[in-house]
C-alpha positions in Angstrom: 53.7 122.3 158.3 57.1 120.7 158.1 58.1 118.8 155.1 58.5 115.1 156.0 60.9 114.5 153.1 64.0 116.6 153.5 66.9 116.5 151.2 70.0 114.8 152.4 73.3 116.4 151.4 76.2 114.3 150.4 79.8 115.3 150.8 82.0 112.8 148.8 85.2 114.8 148.8 85.7 114.6 152.5 85.6 110.8 152.5 88.2 110.5 149.7 90.6 112.7 151.7 90.1 110.5 154.8 90.8 107.4 152.7 94.0 108.9 151.3 95.2 109.9 154.8 94.6 106.5 156.2 96.7 104.9 153.4 99.5 107.2 154.1 99.2 106.5 157.8 99.3 102.8 157.2 102.6 103.0 155.3 104.1 105.1 158.1 102.9 102.6 160.7 104.3 99.7 158.7 107.7 101.4 158.7 107.6 102.1 162.4 106.6 98.6 163.3 109.6 97.1 161.5 111.8 99.2 163.7 114.0 100.3 160.9 113.8 103.3 158.8 112.9 102.2 155.3 112.7 104.8 152.6 109.2 105.0 151.2 109.2 105.0 147.4 106.1 106.4 145.8 104.9 104.6 142.7 102.8 106.2 140.0 99.8 104.4 138.6 100.5 105.9 135.2 103.0 104.4 132.9 105.6 106.8 131.4 104.9 108.1 128.0 108.1 106.6 126.7 106.9 103.1 127.3 103.6 103.5 125.5 103.5 102.7 121.8 103.4 105.8 119.6 100.2 106.0 117.6 100.6 107.6 114.2 98.1 110.3 113.4 95.8 109.6 110.6 95.4 113.3 109.8 97.6 115.6 107.8 99.9 115.2 104.9 101.7 111.9 104.3 105.5 111.9 104.4 107.4 111.2 101.2 108.5 107.9 102.6 104.9 106.8 103.4 103.5 107.9 100.0 106.3 106.2 98.2 105.4 102.9 99.8 101.8 103.2 98.6 102.8 104.0 95.0 103.3 100.4 94.0 99.9 99.3 95.4 97.7 100.4 92.4 95.4 97.7 91.0 94.7 98.8 87.5 93.7 95.7 85.4 95.8 94.6 82.4 95.1 96.1 79.0 93.1 93.1 77.8 90.6 93.5 80.6 90.8 97.3 80.6 89.8 97.7 77.0 86.8 95.4 77.2 84.6 98.2 78.5 84.3 101.7 76.9 83.9 103.7 80.1 84.7 103.3 83.8 83.1 105.4 86.7 85.2 107.6 88.8 84.6 105.4 91.8 86.1 102.4 90.1 89.1 104.4 88.9 89.6 105.9 92.4 89.5 102.4 93.9 92.2 101.1 91.5 94.5 104.0 92.4 93.6 104.0 96.1 93.0 107.7 96.1 89.9 109.9 96.8 87.6 110.8 94.0 88.2 114.4 94.7 91.9 114.0 93.9 91.1 112.5 90.5 88.7 115.5 89.8 91.6 117.8 90.8 94.0 116.1 88.5 91.4 116.5 85.7 91.4 120.3 86.2 95.2 120.4 86.4 96.1 118.2 83.5 94.6 118.8 80.0 95.3 115.2 78.8 92.5 113.9 81.0 89.2 114.4 79.4 86.6 112.1 81.0 83.2 112.1 79.4 80.3 113.6 81.4 76.7 112.7 81.2 73.8 115.1 81.7 73.8 114.5 85.4 77.5 115.5 85.5 79.0 112.0 86.3 82.5 111.4 85.0 83.2 108.4 82.9 86.8 107.5 82.1 87.8 105.9 78.8 90.7 103.3 78.9 92.9 106.0 77.3 92.1 108.3 80.2 93.1 105.6 82.7 96.4 105.1 80.9 97.0 108.9 81.2 96.1 108.6 84.9 98.7 105.9 85.3 101.3 108.3 83.8 100.2 111.2 86.1 100.1 108.9 89.1 103.6 107.6 88.3 105.0 111.1 88.0 103.4 112.5 91.1 103.6 109.5 93.5 106.6 107.4 92.5 108.9 110.0 91.0 107.8 112.7 93.4 107.2 115.5 90.8 105.1 118.4 91.9 102.2 120.0 90.2 
């Protein structure tokens, strides 16, 4: 018994080549009809890479120029407000300095003057004195470009 439903094969590549050839033939015919020989200039659909705006990469190390611009953007509250609470969480402190929490934990291991209090769960709580010390460390590392 023959199968009444046979598969149909499609060949898309051949049609695309035919369309390309006809476009080339039309341009040749257009130059022949005019009676003069006109040089055919090929245009590219893509724009040159020089004209496109350069996107800065968000990965990798910041340049000294870029990190220097961000050094003045810290948002630590004034002393009157800062000393109203006894402890601040690491998330709040990281938000004020606009750095990752991991960087503050790293500074804690590198600098002995930082001694945040830890609860039984292991959460770090920074006293206002610790935040003042963080201001000093941040100033030395980010604004004055000292290295650890």
